C-alpha positions, 0 to 999 in steps of 0.5 A, a space after each residue: 443503825 447501831 450495827 453500823 456505828 459499831 463497825 465504824 468504832 471497831 475499824 476506827 482504831 486500826 485506821 488511827 493506828 495505821 495513820 500514826 504508824 504512817 506518820 512515824 514512818 514518814 518522820 523517820 524517813 525524813 530524819 534519815 534523809 537529813 543525815 547526809 545534809 547534817 554530815 555535809 554541814 558538819 564537814 563544812 564547819 570543820 573545813 572552815 575551822 581548819 581554814 581559820 586556824 591556818 589564817 590565825 597561824 599565818 597572822 601570828 607568824 607575820 605579826 612580828 614582821 609587820 610590827 617591825 616594818 611599822 616601826 621602821 616607817 614611823 622612824 622614817 616619818 619622824 626623820 622626815 618631820 624633823 628635817 622639815 622643822 629644822 632650824 634652817 627652815 624655821 
């Protein structure tokens, strides 16, 4: 009986080392497989940032024109309002 327990103890260490080595190998393979997915995600983020930058540049270029047009609309509305409340009507 003691001999059998001794053999189990002697072979237990290599089995544990094999199990640990297998887990390390599986984890390493999973990490390596994740690299392309991470790279693709980083590329997507870069593309989104570039697109956002282009949109911001476009908006900054168009903003003065929009403000000018809004001021023109406001002036026209004020003229219309003034003509509606002119002394002739009221």
